[in-house]
Every structure is written in C-alpha cells, then in structure tokens.
C-alpha positions as CSV (number, residue, x, y, z in Angstrom):
1,M,-21.1,-18.3,-8.4
2,L,-17.8,-19.8,-9.6
3,R,-18.7,-18.5,-13.1
4,Y,-19.3,-15.1,-11.8
5,I,-16.0,-15.0,-9.9
6,A,-14.1,-16.3,-12.9
7,K,-15.8,-13.6,-15.1
8,R,-14.9,-10.9,-12.7
9,M,-11.4,-12.0,-12.5
10,V,-10.9,-12.2,-16.4
11,F,-12.4,-8.5,-16.5
12,A,-10.0,-7.5,-13.9
13,I,-6.9,-8.3,-16.0
14,P,-7.3,-5.3,-18.5
15,T,-8.2,-3.1,-15.6
16,L,-5.1,-3.9,-13.8
17,F,-3.1,-3.4,-17.0
18,A,-4.6,0.1,-17.6
19,V,-4.1,1.0,-13.9
20,S,-0.4,-0.2,-13.8
21,I,0.1,2.3,-16.9
22,V,-1.6,5.2,-15.2
23,A,0.2,4.6,-11.9
24,F,3.6,4.6,-13.7
25,I,2.7,7.7,-15.6
26,I,1.6,9.4,-12.4
27,I,4.8,8.9,-10.6
28,Q,6.7,10.2,-13.6
29,L,4.7,13.4,-14.0
30,P,6.6,15.6,-11.5
31,P,9.5,17.3,-13.3
32,G,12.9,15.5,-13.0
33,D,13.5,12.0,-11.5
34,Y,15.1,10.6,-8.3
35,L,18.6,11.6,-9.4
36,T,17.4,15.2,-10.0
37,T,16.0,15.3,-6.4
38,L,19.1,13.8,-5.0
39,M,21.3,16.3,-6.7
40,A,19.1,19.1,-5.4
41,D,19.4,17.8,-1.9
42,W,23.1,17.5,-2.1
43,A,23.3,21.1,-3.7
44,S,21.2,22.5,-0.7
45,Q,23.7,20.9,1.8
46,G,26.7,22.4,-0.1
47,G,27.8,19.3,-1.9
48,A,28.4,18.7,-5.4
49,V,28.2,15.6,-7.7
50,E,30.4,15.1,-10.8
51,A,28.4,14.8,-14.1
52,G,30.0,11.6,-14.9
53,T,28.7,10.0,-11.8
54,V,25.2,11.3,-12.4
55,A,25.3,9.9,-15.9
56,A,26.5,6.6,-14.8
57,M,23.9,6.3,-12.1
58,R,21.2,7.3,-14.7
59,E,22.4,4.6,-17.0
60,R,22.5,2.0,-14.2
61,Y,18.8,2.7,-13.1
62,G,17.7,3.0,-16.7
63,L,16.6,6.6,-16.1
64,D,18.2,7.5,-19.6
65,Q,15.7,5.4,-21.4
66,P,12.3,6.4,-22.7
67,I,9.3,6.1,-20.2
68,Y,7.6,3.3,-22.2
69,F,11.0,1.3,-22.0
70,Q,11.1,1.9,-18.2
71,Y,7.5,0.9,-17.8
72,Y,8.2,-2.3,-19.9
73,K,11.3,-3.1,-17.9
74,W,9.4,-2.7,-14.6
75,I,6.2,-4.5,-15.5
76,A,8.1,-7.4,-17.3
77,G,10.1,-8.0,-14.1
78,I,6.9,-8.2,-12.0
79,L,5.2,-10.7,-14.3
80,T,8.1,-12.9,-15.2
81,R,10.2,-12.9,-11.9
82,G,8.0,-11.3,-9.3
83,D,10.7,-8.6,-9.2
84,F,9.4,-5.1,-8.3
85,G,12.8,-3.4,-8.9
86,I,15.2,-1.6,-6.6
87,S,14.3,1.2,-4.2
88,F,16.8,4.0,-5.5
89,E,16.6,5.8,-2.0
90,L,17.0,2.9,0.2
91,G,19.2,0.6,-2.1
92,K,17.1,-2.6,-1.3
93,P,14.8,-4.7,-3.4
94,V,11.3,-3.3,-3.2
95,T,9.9,-6.7,-2.6
96,E,11.9,-6.9,0.6
97,L,10.8,-3.5,1.8
98,I,7.1,-4.1,1.1
99,W,6.8,-7.6,2.7
100,N,8.5,-6.5,5.8
101,R,5.8,-4.0,6.6
102,L,2.7,-5.5,4.8
103,G,2.1,-8.0,7.7
104,F,1.9,-5.3,10.3
105,S,-0.4,-3.2,8.0
106,L,-2.7,-6.0,7.4
107,L,-2.9,-7.0,11.1
108,L,-3.5,-3.4,12.1
109,S,-6.3,-3.0,9.5
110,V,-8.1,-6.1,10.6
111,L,-7.9,-5.3,14.3
112,T,-9.2,-1.8,13.5
113,L,-12.1,-3.1,11.4
114,C,-13.0,-5.6,14.3
115,F,-12.9,-2.7,16.8
116,V,-15.0,-0.4,14.7
117,W,-17.6,-2.9,13.8
118,A,-18.0,-4.3,17.4
119,I,-18.7,-0.7,18.6
120,A,-20.5,0.9,15.5
121,I,-23.2,-1.8,15.0
122,P,-24.6,-1.8,18.5
123,I,-24.4,2.0,18.7
124,G,-26.0,2.4,15.3
125,I,-28.8,0.0,16.4
126,L,-29.5,1.6,19.6
127,S,-29.5,5.1,18.1
128,A,-32.0,4.0,15.5
129,V,-34.4,2.0,17.8
130,R,-34.3,4.9,20.4
131,Q,-34.5,7.8,17.9
132,Y,-34.4,11.2,19.5
133,S,-33.8,9.8,22.9
134,I,-30.9,10.8,25.1
135,S,-28.6,7.9,24.0
136,D,-29.4,8.8,20.3
137,Y,-28.3,12.5,20.9
138,A,-25.3,11.3,22.7
139,A,-24.2,8.9,20.0
140,T,-24.8,11.6,17.4
141,F,-22.7,14.1,19.4
142,L,-19.8,11.7,19.8
143,A,-20.1,10.7,16.3
144,F,-19.7,14.3,14.9
145,F,-17.1,15.1,17.4
146,F,-14.7,12.2,16.5
147,L,-15.5,12.9,12.8
148,A,-14.4,16.6,13.2
149,V,-11.2,15.9,15.1
150,P,-8.2,15.3,12.7
151,D,-6.5,11.9,13.0
152,F,-3.1,13.4,13.7
153,L,-4.4,15.6,16.6
154,M,-6.1,12.5,18.0
155,A,-2.9,10.6,17.8
156,L,-0.9,13.4,19.4
157,S,-3.4,13.7,22.2
158,A,-3.6,10.0,22.9
159,M,0.2,9.7,23.0
160,Y,0.4,12.6,25.4
161,I,-2.3,11.3,27.7
162,M,-0.6,7.8,27.9
163,S,2.8,9.1,28.4
164,A,2.1,11.9,30.8
165,W,-0.7,10.5,32.8
166,F,-0.1,6.8,32.9
167,G,3.6,6.7,32.0
168,Q,3.2,4.2,29.1
169,S,5.7,3.8,26.4
170,V,4.0,5.3,23.2
171,G,5.1,5.2,19.5
172,G,5.7,2.2,17.3
173,L,4.4,-1.3,17.9
174,F,7.1,-2.6,20.2
175,S,9.3,-1.5,23.1
176,P,13.0,-0.7,22.1
177,D,14.0,-4.1,23.5
178,Y,11.7,-6.0,21.2
179,V,12.1,-4.0,17.9
180,D,14.6,-6.3,16.3
181,A,14.1,-9.3,18.6
182,P,12.8,-12.6,17.1
183,W,9.2,-13.4,17.8
184,S,8.5,-14.9,21.2
185,F,5.7,-15.0,23.8
186,G,7.2,-11.9,25.5
187,K,7.3,-9.9,22.1
188,L,3.7,-10.9,21.4
189,V,2.7,-9.6,24.8
190,D,4.7,-6.4,24.1
191,F,2.9,-6.1,20.7
192,A,-0.5,-6.4,22.4
193,Q,0.4,-3.8,24.9
194,H,1.3,-1.2,22.1
195,V,-1.2,-2.1,19.2
196,W,-4.5,-1.2,21.0
197,L,-3.6,2.6,21.0
198,P,-3.2,3.0,17.2
199,V,-6.2,0.7,16.6
200,I,-8.3,3.1,18.7
201,V,-7.0,6.2,17.3
202,I,-7.5,5.0,13.6
203,G,-10.9,3.4,14.4
204,L,-12.4,6.4,16.2
205,G,-12.1,8.4,12.8
206,S,-14.2,5.8,10.8
207,L,-16.3,4.8,13.8
208,A,-18.5,7.9,13.5
209,A,-19.3,7.3,9.8
210,L,-20.2,3.8,10.3
211,V,-22.5,4.6,13.2
212,R,-24.4,7.2,11.0
213,I,-24.7,4.7,8.2
214,M,-26.0,2.0,10.4
215,R,-28.5,4.4,11.9
216,A,-29.8,5.8,8.8
217,N,-30.2,2.4,7.1
218,L,-32.0,0.9,10.0
219,L,-34.3,3.7,10.3
220,D,-35.1,3.3,6.6
221,E,-35.8,-0.5,7.1
222,L,-37.9,0.1,10.3
223,S,-40.4,2.1,8.4
224,K,-41.1,-0.5,5.7
225,P,-44.3,-2.5,5.5
226,Y,-42.8,-5.9,6.1
227,V,-41.8,-4.8,9.6
228,T,-45.3,-3.8,10.3
229,T,-46.6,-6.9,9.0
230,A,-44.1,-9.2,11.0
231,R,-45.0,-7.2,14.2
232,A,-48.8,-7.7,13.6
233,K,-48.2,-11.5,13.4
234,G,-46.9,-11.4,17.0
235,M,-43.2,-11.6,16.3
236,S,-41.1,-10.3,19.2
237,E,-39.4,-7.0,18.7
238,L,-35.9,-8.3,19.4
239,E,-36.3,-11.3,16.9
240,L,-37.9,-9.1,14.4
241,L,-35.2,-6.6,14.6
242,L,-32.3,-9.0,14.3
243,R,-33.8,-11.2,11.7
244,Y,-34.7,-8.6,9.1
245,P,-33.9,-4.8,9.5
246,V,-30.6,-5.3,10.9
247,R,-29.6,-7.8,8.5
248,L,-30.5,-5.7,5.5
249,A,-29.1,-2.6,7.1
250,L,-25.8,-4.2,7.3
251,N,-25.4,-4.2,3.5
252,P,-23.7,-0.9,3.2
253,L,-21.2,-1.9,5.9
254,I,-20.5,-5.1,4.2
255,S,-19.7,-3.2,0.9
256,T,-17.1,-1.2,2.9
257,L,-15.1,-4.3,3.4
258,G,-13.7,-3.7,0.0
259,W,-12.0,-0.8,1.3
260,I,-10.0,-2.5,3.9
261,L,-7.5,-4.1,1.4
262,P,-6.4,-1.0,-0.2
263,A,-6.3,0.7,3.2
264,V,-3.6,-1.9,4.0
265,I,-1.3,0.0,1.8
266,S,-2.4,3.7,1.9
267,G,-4.6,4.0,4.9
268,E,-3.8,6.3,7.8
269,I,-0.5,7.5,6.6
270,I,-0.4,10.7,8.9
271,V,-1.4,8.6,12.0
272,S,1.3,6.1,11.1
273,V,3.9,8.7,10.7
274,V,3.0,10.5,13.9
275,M,2.9,7.2,15.9
276,S,6.0,5.8,14.3
277,L,4.2,2.7,13.1
278,P,6.2,0.3,10.8
279,T,3.5,0.1,8.2
280,T,3.5,0.6,4.5
281,G,1.8,4.0,4.7
282,P,4.9,5.9,5.7
283,L,7.0,4.0,3.1
284,L,4.6,5.1,0.3
285,L,4.8,8.8,1.4
286,R,8.5,8.6,1.6
287,A,8.7,7.0,-1.9
288,L,6.4,9.7,-3.4
289,L,8.4,12.5,-1.9
290,A,11.7,11.1,-3.1
291,Q,10.3,10.2,-6.6
292,D,11.5,6.6,-5.9
293,M,9.6,5.3,-9.0
294,Y,9.8,1.6,-8.5
295,L,8.9,1.7,-4.8
296,A,6.1,4.2,-5.3
297,G,4.9,2.4,-8.4
298,S,4.9,-1.0,-6.8
299,L,2.9,0.3,-3.7
300,I,0.4,2.1,-6.0
301,L,0.0,-1.0,-8.2
302,L,-0.6,-3.1,-5.0
303,I,-3.3,-0.6,-3.9
304,S,-5.1,-1.2,-7.2
305,V,-4.8,-4.8,-7.0
306,L,-6.1,-5.0,-3.5
307,T,-9.0,-2.6,-4.3
308,I,-10.2,-5.0,-7.1
309,I,-9.8,-8.0,-4.9
310,G,-11.6,-6.3,-2.0
311,T,-14.5,-5.1,-4.2
312,L,-14.9,-8.7,-5.4
313,I,-14.9,-10.1,-1.9
314,S,-17.6,-7.6,-0.7
315,D,-19.7,-8.3,-3.9
316,I,-19.6,-12.1,-3.0
317,L,-20.5,-11.3,0.6
318,L,-23.4,-9.2,-0.3
319,A,-24.7,-11.8,-2.7
320,I,-24.5,-14.3,0.3
321,T,-26.1,-12.2,2.9
322,D,-28.9,-10.7,0.9
323,P,-31.1,-12.9,-1.2
324,R,-32.3,-9.9,-3.1
325,I,-28.9,-9.4,-4.6
326,R,-28.5,-11.8,-7.5
327,L,-25.7,-12.2,-10.0
328,Q,-28.0,-11.2,-12.9
C-alpha cells in the first residue's frame, strides 16, 4: 500500500505542474488584465487615470513582462517561499486571504457531507428494499424535486422562511456581534445556530443524487446469485443486507469522497454568495471577474491539488473497504 501511495504521489507531480500552467493560461485568456479592467471601471464612473500611473502599476505588478515570466515568478514564489503573490484588487497577500476562509469552507463541506450521508444511505436502502412501495415513490419524488430546484432558489426560500416565520437571523455564519469577535463558547454556540441552514440548503442538492445512486447500486447487488445463496443458507435478511449488498453498494459513494476536497474551494459558489457565507467560493468568483490573476490562479491551483489528493484518498478507501479492488 505504501508503495502504491508513493507511486501515485510521484505521478501527481508532473500532473500538478501541467495543471498549474493550464490554470495560469486560462486566467490570462480574457483580453486585457486587471489594470485594464480597473481603468474601464474608473472610466465608466467618470474618472480618469494618468498614463504614467498605469505604466508604473503595470511595472510594479510585473504585468509588462511576458506571460511565461509572470508564470515563472508566480510558481517560483510558491515553491521556494510559499508565497502565492499579492491580490491586485484587495491589496493583501493571497495566502492571508485564502487561509482566512479555507477553514470555514472545509468545516462547511465536512458537515454537509455528514448530513447528506446520514440521510441518503438509509433512504437509498429503504427505497431499494421496498421497491415500488409508497416509501420508494415518496423518496423518488423528493429526490427529483430537490434535484430540480436551483440551489439559489432553495437558499432564498429557506432564508425567507426562517426570517419571516421564525424571526431568525439569516445570512452569514455568525450574528453581527460575533463576526469579528475572538473565538469563545458564545461564538461557538452562535456558529452552531447559523451553520445548520446552509448545510441543509447545500446538502439537499446532492442528497437526491446520492439516494438514486445508493438505490440503483443496491438493487443491482440484491439480484446477484451470492445473495440468493446466502439467503438459502439461512442468514437473516438484516445481517445479509448489511454484511454484503450494502457494503458493496457503498463503493460509488466512497469514490465521491474525492470530490469533497476540491468542493472546499469551488463548491456552491452561488449559495455562498446568496447566503453571505465567508467561504472561498465567493472569493474565487470575485477574483475571476476582476482578473485578479494571482488570487484566481492560486485558488484554481489549490482546486487541482485537492482534486488529486481527494482522488488518492478515495482510491485508498475503496481498496480497504472492497476486497475485490486490488492495487494491481
């Protein structure tokens, strides 16, 4: 297993190098750069910038250099000093901006995953075992309903219901009194009172898909000969169900664990914007719109790194949980 992990990590290095180049090229593809966008904004507001000022800013940020030199400067800073550069728009180090939000993004993603799994697996099992029953039809209806409703509409509806009907403070992960306050027991309680709503809103969107995946895979396993053989030998239905078919039907869900890490950065941007969540999603959207190349490039690079790490973790978990999967 250690040899397999080491081999995968070695193979990941050229992949990351190629992805970093592609990410940097992608954020450079739109015409112009950050200063061009900034000048256009100032012009639309009736302002004007002297040519000397723009040239000085372009030289300061290295925008007058060829793209390969800009990439070399960016990637060399990351590899040698852990420096992701400066955000043009916000005027702060990219590292500071990312780490301030990454913790909330990770916590929100983990809580959402736990919520979705805790509901999707039992519903998927019930729907498969009682196929074409009322509970199966109800689960199927709810699955397609939540799959069809856009996330932003669900977020707006949830915020309206909580505000108008229950008088709850909605939006963000903290009340205004605790936004800038240091961590304390009171702030932790306030966080718990706010975080459940975005967890449910984000989770319902992926809940439907996982229920359908669990149901389809379990139905496929229940029709296989080994189930009939185990049942003929007198094994109880519950023991048979949990020991073999459910365990094997979980494989596709385990493989989705690899998605959670990149989702920490890019997942649910629209919901985060609507609900004013201090996560990295809105930061990435803002950086892309403003052509803030160091900030956008760093976030895209992190997405690629987390995708590779998440895929490696899910492969290892699959090899552990399913004896049919071998490293060969």
